[in-house]
N, C-alpha and C positions, 0 to 999 in steps of 0.2 A: 089175285095179287101177282101171280107170275105173269099174266097177260099185261098188267100195268107196267111191270119192270121191263118187259120186252118192248113195250110201246115207247118207253123213255129211252131205251137204248137205241131204238130205231130213229127216234127224233134227233138224238145227238149225232148219229152218223150223218143224217140228212143235213143238219146244220154245218157239219164239218166239211161236207162235200161242197156245199154252196159257198162257203168261205174260201175254199180252195179255188173254185172257179172264178170268183170275183177279185182275186188278189192283184192281177195286172192292172185292172181298171183303177183300183184304189191307189196303186202306185203312181199311175199317170195323173190321177186326180190330185194326189197330195204333193206332187212336185212343185206346182206353183205355190202351194201353201208353204212348202219348205223354203222356197226362195223368199216368199214374203216374211216367213219367220226369220230367215237369215238376215233379211234387210232390217227387219224389226230389231233382231238381236244386235246387228251392227250399229243400228241407230241408238239402241240402248247402250251398246258398248261405248259409242262415241259420246253419247250424253254422259254416261258414267265416267268416261275418261276426262271429258271437259269438266265435269263436276269434281273429279279427283284432282285435275290440274288446278281448278279454281281453289279447291280446298288446300292443295299443296301450296299454291301461291299465297293464299290467305294465311296459311299456317307459317309459311316462310317469312311473310311480312310481320306476322305477329311475333314469330321467333326472333326476327331481326330487331323489331322494336323492343321486345323484352330483353334481348341481349344488350341493345344500346342503353336501355334504361338500367339494366343491371350493371353495365360498365360505368354509367354515369353515377349510379348510387354507390358503386364499389370504389370508384376513383376518388370521390370526395373524401371519404374517411382516410383512404391511403394518403392523399395529399395532406390531410390534416395530421395524420400520424407522422408523415415524413417531415412536416414542418413544425411539429410540436414535440420536442424531445421529452417533455414530461409525460405525454401520452404513451410514447414508446417505452419509457421507463415503467409506467404503470402496467402495460401489457406484459413486459418482461417479468415484473414482480408477480403478476397473477399467474403466469405460465410456470414459474419456478416455485411458487408457493411462498414468496417472501412477504412478510407482513409489512403493510404500508406504514411508513413513519409520518408523524404529523408534519404537515407542510408549513414552511415559514416563508412569509412573503417579504421580500426585500427589494429595495429600489434597484433598478439596473445600474450596473457600474459602467460608466463611460470609459471606453478604451482610448488610450492616448492616440493610437495610430488611426482610429476610425473617425469619420466625420458624418454628421447627420445631413440630410438634404437641406440645401440652403446655407450650409456652413462651409467656410473655406477650409481647405486641408492645411494642417499645420506645417510650417516650414521646418524641415529637419535640421537646417543649419543654425536655427535659433534655439536657445535652451528653453525647455518647458518649465514655467514657474512652478507648476504643481509638482513635477519631479524634483526640482531643486529643493522645494520646501520639504518633500518627503525624505530626500537624502540628507538634508542638513539637520543634525540633531538639535533638539531644543535645549536651550541654555537654562538649566535648572538651578544655577547658582543664584543666591539672593542678591538683588541689586543693592548697591551702596550709594549713598548720597555723594555728590561731588564734593571733594575736599575732605572726606572722611579718611581716616587712616585704614590701610588695608590690613586684613587679618590673616592673609595667606602665609604660606611657608616663606616666600621671598621676603615679605614684610617682617616676619619674625627674625629672619637671618639679618636683615638690615638693622632692625632695632637692637639685635644682640651685639652687633659689631658696627656701630656707626663710624668709628674711626677707620675701619678697613674700607668701608664704602667711600668715605671722604678721601682716603689716601689714593684709592684706585682712580677716582674721578678728578683729582686735583692736578693742575698743571703748574702750580706755583707753590714753592716751599720757602719757609723762612726759618732761620736758626741762629744760634750763637756758637762761637768757637773761642777757645782760650788755650794757651800753652806757653811754651818757652822759646826763647831765641838764643842763637849762638852765632856770632859772626866769625866765619872761618877765613883766615888770612893766609894767602900763599906767598906773600912777600917776606923774605927772611930779614930784610933790612929794617923793617918796622919793629921798634921795641915795644914790648908789652904783650900781654896775653889777653885773649878774649874771655869774657865771663858770661855766665848764663843770666838772662833777663826774662822778660815776659812779653806776651802779645795777647790781644783779645779784640774781638769785633763782632759785627753782625754780618750774616750771610743771606743772600737771596739766590734762589734757583728757579729758573723758568724753563719748563719742558718736562716731558714724562718719558721720552724714549731714550735711545742710546746717546744721542747728542742733546745737550742742554746748555743754557747760558747762565753763568754764575758770577755775578758781581759781588764784591765784598767791600766793607769799610772797616779797617783795622787800625788799632792804636798799638804801635810797637816801640820797644826800647831795646837798643843795642849798647852793651856796656863792655868795658875793658879795664885792665889794670896795667899801669906802667911804673917803673922805678927809675927815678932820676938821681944821679950822683951816687950810683951804687959803689960801695966800698969807701966812701968818704963821709966826712962829718955832715955834709949837706945831702945825704941820701934821703930821698923823699919818695913815697909811694902815692901815686895819683890814681884815683878811681873815677873814671869818666864814663858818661852815658849820654846818648843822643836819643831824643824822643821825636817821633815823626808819625804822620798819618799816611797810611798806604791804601790805595784803591786799586786792587787787581781786577782785571776783567778776563775771566777764564772761559774757555771753551771746555766743557766737561764731557768726557767720553766715559760712559758707564756700561757695565755688563748687567745681565739679569733683568728682572722686572721691577717696577716701582714698589711692589709689595714684598720683595724678597731681599736677601743679602746681596750686596753689590760691591764690585771693585771699580775704581774710577781713576782717571788720569785728568789732571787740570793743566791746561797750557794757555798762556796768554800774556799780554803786556801788563805793566802796572805803572802807576804814577805815585809820587811821594811828595810830601811837604814837611820840611824840618821845622819843628816847633821850638825847641830849645835844647841846650846842652847843660850838663851839670858836672862839676868837678868836686869830688869829696863831699857830695850832698848839697853843694851850693849851685843854684840854678843861675845860668847866665842867659840874658836875652840875645836874640839874634836879629834884632831890628836893625835894618840897614845893611845886613850881610847879604851879599849876592850868592846866587846859586842855591837858594833854598828849595826850589822846585827841581825834582829829579824824575827820572824815568828809567825803565829797564824791562827785563823779561823775567817771567816767573814760571815755574813748573812744579807740580806736586803729584804724589801718588798716595792712594789710601783706600780704605774700605768703609762701607756703610752697612751697619748691622741693624737688622730690623728689631726695634724695641718699642713696644706699645704702639701709639698712633704714628710714630715717626721713625727716624733712623739715628743711631749713634755713629758718628763719623770719627775716624782716626786717620790722620794725614801727616805726612812729612813733605815739606816743600823747601825750595830754595829760590832766592831772588838775586839777580845779578844786575848791577847798576850799569847803564849804558850812557850816562851823562846827566847833565843838568842844564838849566836855562842859562847859566853863565858861561860855562866852558863848552856847551854844545855836546854833540855826540862824541862819546869817548869810550873806547873799549880797552883802556889801559888798566882798569880796575882789576885788582887781584883779590878781591874780597867777595865772598858769597855769604849772604845773610840767610842762614838756615832757621827754619821754624818746625817745631813739632807740636801739634795741637789736637785736641779732641773737641767735638761739638755735638750738637743735637739739632736736628731739623724736623719740622713738622709741616704737614700740608696746610696751606692757607686757602680756606674756602673749598669749594667742590666744583670748580670750573674745568 
């Protein structure tokens, strides 16, 4: 056994020496192999690099294609979201946990300022009929047949006071007047004293404003008393009177409104025609007597008080004779024929 171990030890030393002697040769022999191996390794590296480059290129192309596809697939919903406000609202509600309300479909409302393709843009200078119809409130009052009486407040006021409406719209009035006369004489040489008599007539008035035209037709009597043979046995008292028709043409100047109390002034000419005379109640004809037509000037002042549908008039006037058809124009008269009368005038029609 010991010899066997010795033999093994010796064999191992021999092998070690032989390996040590053959190491240079191995080095020279393995150098070409190293070069070949290096070339092989470089070729493998090149192949591996080319494969890696190809793989990288392929991977880059695939990545680019995937990115492009991803962009295309991502852009479409974004565009849809950006162009669909309802979708954005749904996403907002889902993100914030808001419960979805039931959707109601309604027809799109056409905006006045926008126009569809193929439709002309509205002219701003022209009014929009739709806007005009919206701004104009609908008339909810019940329609009335033509010719039917109105039931509104104005109609009730008119029906309650028809006289007031007629008065305010009328430009023609008619009335009556009556009163007393008294001839006032300034001549002291004329014997006798004037007495009171009467006057009455019909009055017309045309006009509603401050100025109006007022013609009249009056019947007047002027009377007096005279004593003849005073202080003697033949003393006699004579009561005389003269009847005549007078037609004054007045310009009437009035204050106030036609429906209120008014003060007025009448100024104008007049014409007269002597009808007859009477002495102590006995009428004497004037046929064949000259100078029966006379003329003169007249003026009066008075007031008109509103009473019912018309006016109650109170007036004092005087007439001054300026001549007759026989003697012509004459201003020597010293007599003024005064009158005091009251009257009532109402509107005629509603013109």
